[in-house]
C-alpha positions in Angstrom: 267.3 -56.7 -182.7 268.2 -53.3 -181.3 266.3 -51.6 -184.0 263.2 -53.6 -183.0 263.5 -52.5 -179.4 264.0 -48.8 -180.5 260.9 -49.0 -182.7 258.9 -50.6 -179.8 260.0 -47.7 -177.5 259.1 -45.1 -180.1 255.7 -46.7 -180.6 255.0 -46.8 -176.8 255.9 -43.1 -176.5 253.6 -42.3 -179.4 250.8 -44.3 -177.9 251.1 -42.5 -174.6 251.2 -39.1 -176.3 248.1 -40.0 -178.4 246.2 -41.2 -175.2 247.2 -37.9 -173.4 246.0 -35.8 -176.4 242.6 -37.7 -176.5 242.2 -37.4 -172.7 242.8 -33.6 -172.9 240.3 -33.1 -175.8 237.6 -35.5 -174.5 235.2 -32.7 -173.7 235.7 -31.1 -177.1 235.1 -34.5 -178.8 231.9 -34.9 -176.7 230.6 -31.5 -177.7 231.2 -32.3 -181.4 229.4 -35.6 -181.1 226.4 -34.0 -179.4 226.3 -31.4 -182.1 226.3 -34.0 -184.9 223.6 -36.0 -183.1 221.4 -32.9 -182.9 222.0 -32.2 -186.6 221.0 -35.7 -187.6 218.0 -36.3 -185.3 216.5 -32.7 -185.6 214.8 -33.5 -188.9 
């Protein structure tokens, strides 16, 4: 049971770190998506 709680805590910390990383890089992701959209629809 304690192992399950520890795994749950590790998962929560990982999820928070992942969300923070995505939030920090949101503008970069947006630029990449706009670039790909331009590449696809330019033809």
